[in-house]
C-alpha positions in Angstrom: 94.7 -7.4 105.2 91.6 -9.1 103.4 91.2 -12.6 102.6 88.5 -13.9 100.1 87.2 -17.0 101.6 85.2 -18.2 98.6 86.2 -17.8 95.0 85.9 -19.8 91.9 88.9 -18.1 89.9 89.6 -21.4 88.0 86.3 -20.9 86.1 86.3 -20.1 82.4 85.1 -16.5 83.0 88.8 -15.8 84.3 90.6 -17.5 81.4 91.7 -14.5 79.5 92.9 -12.4 82.5 93.4 -14.6 85.4 97.0 -13.1 86.1 95.5 -9.8 86.2 92.6 -10.5 88.4 95.2 -12.1 91.0 97.3 -9.0 90.7 94.3 -6.7 91.3 93.3 -8.7 94.3 96.9 -8.4 95.8 96.7 -4.6 95.0 93.5 -4.3 96.7 95.1 -5.7 100.0 94.4 -9.4 99.7 96.7 -11.7 101.5 95.0 -14.9 100.3 92.2 -16.5 98.3 90.5 -19.7 98.5 89.6 -21.4 95.3 86.7 -23.6 95.7 86.0 -26.8 93.8 82.7 -28.0 92.6 83.6 -31.2 91.0 86.8 -33.1 90.1 87.6 -31.1 87.2 87.5 -27.8 89.1 89.0 -29.3 92.2 92.0 -30.4 90.0 92.1 -26.8 88.5 92.0 -25.2 92.2 95.0 -27.5 93.2 96.7 -26.3 90.2 96.4 -22.7 90.9 97.5 -23.3 94.5 100.8 -24.6 93.2 101.2 -21.8 91.0 100.4 -18.9 93.3 101.6 -18.6 96.9 98.5 -16.7 97.9 95.9 -18.9 96.4 94.7 -22.0 98.5 92.3 -24.8 97.4 89.2 -26.9 98.4 88.1 -30.1 96.7 84.5 -31.2 96.6 81.4 -31.7 94.6 78.8 -29.1 94.5 75.1 -30.3 94.9 74.5 -29.4 91.3 77.0 -32.1 90.4 75.9 -34.8 93.0 74.5 -37.1 90.5 78.1 -37.8 89.3 79.3 -38.7 92.7 80.3 -42.5 93.5 83.0 -44.4 95.3 85.7 -43.9 92.6 85.0 -40.3 92.6 85.0 -40.1 96.3 88.5 -41.9 96.2 89.9 -39.4 93.7 88.5 -36.5 96.0 90.2 -38.0 98.8 93.5 -38.0 97.0 93.2 -34.4 95.9 92.3 -33.5 99.4 95.7 -34.8 100.5 97.6 -32.2 98.5 99.6 -29.6 100.5 97.3 -26.6 100.1 94.0 -28.0 100.0 92.3 -26.6 103.3 88.8 -28.1 103.1 86.2 -30.1 101.5 83.9 -28.2 99.5 81.7 -26.8 98.0 79.1 -29.4 99.4 75.6 -29.3 100.4 72.1 -29.4 99.0 70.5 -27.0 96.7 66.5 -27.6 96.2 66.1 -24.4 94.5 67.5 -25.5 91.2 67.4 -29.3 91.7 70.1 -29.8 89.1 70.9 -33.3 90.7 68.1 -35.4 92.2 67.5 -34.6 95.9 68.4 -38.3 96.8 71.8 -37.8 95.0 72.5 -34.6 96.7 71.9 -36.1 100.2 74.1 -39.0 99.5 76.9 -37.1 97.9 76.7 -34.5 101.0 76.8 -37.5 103.4 80.0 -39.0 101.7 81.8 -36.0 101.5 81.1 -35.1 105.3 82.5 -38.5 106.1 85.5 -37.9 103.9 86.1 -34.5 105.7 85.8 -36.3 108.9 88.2 -39.1 108.0 90.8 -36.5 106.8 90.2 -33.9 109.7 89.3 -31.3 107.2 86.6 -28.5 107.7 83.8 -28.2 105.1 82.6 -25.4 103.0 78.7 -25.7 102.8 76.3 -24.6 100.0 72.6 -24.4 101.4 69.9 -23.2 99.2 66.1 -23.7 100.0 67.0 -26.7 102.2 68.0 -25.2 105.5 66.1 -27.8 107.5 67.8 -30.7 105.7 71.2 -29.0 105.8 70.9 -28.2 109.4 69.8 -31.8 110.4 72.6 -33.5 108.6 75.2 -31.0 109.9 74.0 -31.5 113.3 74.4 -35.3 113.1 77.8 -34.8 111.6 78.9 -32.3 114.1 78.4 -34.7 117.1 81.3 -37.1 115.9 83.6 -34.5 114.6 86.3 -32.5 116.4 87.9 -29.1 116.0 86.5 -26.2 113.6 83.8 -27.7 111.6 83.5 -25.3 108.6 81.7 -22.4 107.0 78.1 -21.9 105.7 79.1 -20.0 102.7 76.9 -16.9 101.3 74.6 -17.6 104.1 71.1 -17.0 103.4 69.3 -18.1 106.7 68.3 -15.8 109.6 70.1 -14.8 112.8 68.6 -17.5 114.7 69.7 -20.3 112.3 73.1 -18.5 112.1 73.4 -18.9 116.0 72.6 -22.5 115.9 75.5 -23.0 113.6 77.9 -20.8 115.5 76.8 -22.9 118.7 77.9 -26.1 116.7 81.5 -24.5 115.9 80.7 -23.4 112.3 81.6 -19.8 110.8 79.2 -17.9 108.8 80.4 -16.2 105.5 78.8 -13.1 104.0 79.0 -12.4 100.3 78.4 -9.4 98.1 74.8 -9.6 98.4 74.9 -7.7 101.6 75.6 -4.6 99.5 72.1 -5.0 97.7 69.5 -2.6 98.9 67.0 -5.4 99.8 69.6 -7.7 101.3 68.2 -10.1 103.8 71.5 -10.5 105.6 71.3 -7.2 107.5 70.1 -8.7 110.7 72.5 -11.4 110.5 75.4 -9.1 110.0 74.2 -6.9 113.0 73.8 -10.0 115.3 76.8 -12.0 114.1 79.9 -12.2 116.5 82.9 -10.9 114.6 84.7 -14.0 115.8 82.4 -16.2 113.6 82.6 -13.9 110.5 84.1 -14.6 107.2 83.7 -12.6 104.1 83.7 -13.8 100.4 83.0 -12.8 96.8 81.9 -16.2 95.3 83.2 -14.7 92.1 82.6 -14.6 89.3 79.0 -14.6 90.7 77.2 -12.1 93.1 79.2 -8.8 92.4 78.8 -6.4 94.8 77.5 -2.7 94.2 78.4 -0.9 92.2 79.4 -3.9 90.0 76.3 -5.9 90.3 75.4 -7.6 87.0 78.9 -8.0 85.8 81.8 -10.3 86.6 82.8 -10.4 90.3 86.4 -10.9 91.3 88.5 -11.0 94.4 89.5 -7.3 94.4 86.0 -6.6 95.2 85.9 -8.3 98.7 86.8 -5.1 100.4 83.5 -3.7 99.2 81.8 -6.5 101.3 83.8 -5.6 104.3 83.0 -1.9 103.9 79.3 -2.5 104.0 79.4 -4.9 107.0 81.5 -2.3 108.9 78.8 0.5 107.8 76.0 -1.7 109.1 77.9 -2.4 112.3 79.2 1.1 112.7 82.9 0.1 113.1 85.8 0.8 110.9 86.4 -1.4 107.8 89.7 -2.5 109.2 88.0 -4.1 112.1 86.0 -6.2 109.9 89.0 -7.0 107.6 91.2 -8.0 110.6 88.5 -10.2 112.3 87.4 -12.0 109.1 90.9 -12.6 108.0 92.1 -14.1 111.3 88.9 -16.1 111.5 89.8 -17.5 107.7 93.4 -18.2 109.0 92.1 -20.2 112.1 89.4 -22.1 110.1 91.6 -23.1 107.2 95.0 -23.3 109.1 96.6 -20.9 106.7 100.3 -20.4 107.2 100.2 -16.6 107.9 
């Protein structure tokens, strides 16, 4: 069994063949997919897909790229969406100081607002961090002190093993994406040192397609390629990675399976 812990199958890249994409994922052995919101529109779409497909679950959140549009009314609507039955987390939230598509101050404000909402609702968070490792770590460290249970996941993790260990010590999971299949992947050391009971796998589709599909549209049926590469690096059977990452995903997101 595989679970893709981070997809964007609500996006327009899947508009023409979404049914086939979901069926290919099932045929590839996926038991579930988490469709991740990046703003109100995509969060609504994710909730809609979760209502249509039994193996699709949703998150609701504002990506840092969209942080400039987050105010009290948006947080209120986000809270309403997050109360839907198959919404399993607040996300994708965080900081992106690489593209800076929203001002940094707006990103921090939106991140803090959504962390507060997650605490209020008792939901884990799906965190995006790009070229903002120190700032994200500081904010999550503060937030984690007042939060209980499983905190969330650092998605498409791009830090080193020392940073991963700090997050694990706080109660977070670490998610590895298709970039691990690239020849110059910086995540090999993380994969070698990461405890299997804190590992998630993802596609982040339609982005970051693994080899041999790099440069083309990604989709959930490719998540076994991520597991295969992790297994090869660690010298274990692919099923070991599939079972561990799936169990972790079920635990974090409280999936009914």
